[in-house]
C-alpha positions as CSV (number, residue, x, y, z in Angstrom):
1,M,0.1,0.1,-0.1
2,K,1.4,3.3,-0.8
3,K,2.1,5.9,2.1
4,P,-0.1,8.8,2.1
5,V,0.9,12.4,1.2
6,V,-0.1,15.5,3.4
7,T,-0.7,18.8,1.5
8,I,-0.7,22.1,3.3
9,E,-2.1,24.8,1.0
10,Y,-1.4,28.2,2.3
11,C,-1.7,32.0,1.6
12,P,1.8,33.3,1.0
13,K,0.4,36.9,1.1
14,C,-1.0,36.2,4.6
15,G,2.5,35.2,5.8
16,W,1.4,31.7,6.5
17,M,4.6,29.8,5.1
18,L,6.2,29.4,8.6
19,R,3.1,28.0,10.1
20,S,2.8,25.7,7.3
21,A,6.5,24.6,7.8
22,Y,5.8,24.0,11.4
23,F,3.0,21.9,10.8
24,A,4.8,19.9,8.3
25,Q,7.8,19.5,10.7
26,E,5.5,18.1,13.3
27,L,3.7,15.8,11.0
28,L,7.0,14.4,9.6
29,T,8.3,13.7,13.0
30,T,5.1,12.1,14.4
31,F,4.7,10.1,11.2
32,A,8.1,9.4,10.0
33,E,7.3,6.1,9.2
34,E,3.8,6.3,7.9
35,L,3.8,9.2,5.5
36,S,5.5,9.5,2.0
37,G,5.8,13.2,2.6
38,V,4.1,16.7,3.4
39,T,4.0,19.2,0.3
40,L,3.7,22.9,1.0
41,K,1.8,24.4,-1.6
42,P,1.4,28.4,-2.0
43,S,-2.0,29.3,-3.0
44,E,-3.1,31.8,-5.6
45,A,-6.2,32.6,-3.7
46,N,-6.0,35.0,-0.7
47,G,-6.6,33.8,2.8
48,T,-6.3,30.0,1.9
49,F,-5.1,27.5,4.5
50,L,-6.3,23.9,3.4
51,I,-4.8,20.6,4.8
52,S,-5.6,17.4,2.7
53,V,-4.4,13.8,2.9
54,N,-4.2,12.1,-0.6
55,N,-6.1,15.2,-2.1
56,D,-9.2,14.5,0.5
57,L,-9.7,17.8,2.4
58,I,-9.4,17.2,6.1
59,F,-9.1,21.0,7.5
60,D,-10.2,24.2,6.0
61,R,-9.4,27.4,7.8
62,K,-12.2,29.4,6.1
63,T,-14.9,26.9,7.1
64,K,-13.7,26.3,10.7
65,G,-12.9,30.0,11.3
66,R,-9.5,29.1,12.7
67,F,-6.1,27.3,12.2
68,P,-6.1,23.7,13.6
69,E,-4.2,22.9,17.0
70,I,-1.3,20.6,16.5
71,K,-2.9,17.9,18.5
72,E,-6.0,18.0,16.4
73,L,-4.2,18.1,13.1
74,K,-2.0,15.0,14.2
75,Q,-5.4,13.2,15.2
76,L,-7.0,13.9,11.7
77,V,-4.0,12.8,9.8
78,R,-3.6,9.6,12.2
79,D,-7.2,8.7,11.7
80,I,-6.6,8.3,7.8
81,A,-2.8,7.5,7.5
82,C,-2.6,5.1,10.1
83,P,-5.8,4.7,12.5
84,E,-3.9,2.0,14.6
85,K,-1.2,4.4,15.8
86,S,-0.9,5.7,19.3
87,L,-0.3,9.3,19.6
88,G,0.7,9.2,23.3
89,H,-0.1,12.3,25.2
90,S,-1.9,13.9,21.9
91,D,-4.3,11.3,22.1
92,K,-5.6,12.5,25.7
93,A,-8.8,14.6,25.8
C-alpha cells in the first residue's frame, strides 16, 4: 500500500508559510514511517489554508474560522494514515 501524502496549501500573502512549515515538521516527526511526505503549496487565492491527505480535504481554515491545533491535526492525519497508531499524550482528551 502506498504511503499517504499530506498537502498544506497556504496563502503566502498572509504570511502563513512559517506556520505551514511548522505543521509539516510536526507531521513528519510524528509520522516518520507512515507518511510519504508533506507538500507545502502556495495558494493563489487569498486567505487559503487547506490541509488534505491524498487530496481529501481534512481541514479548511475558512470553514472552521480558525487554524487547527497541532494535536487536532495529528489526530486527523492519524485517523486516515494509520488509525492503529497511538499518539501518546496527543490522544488524551
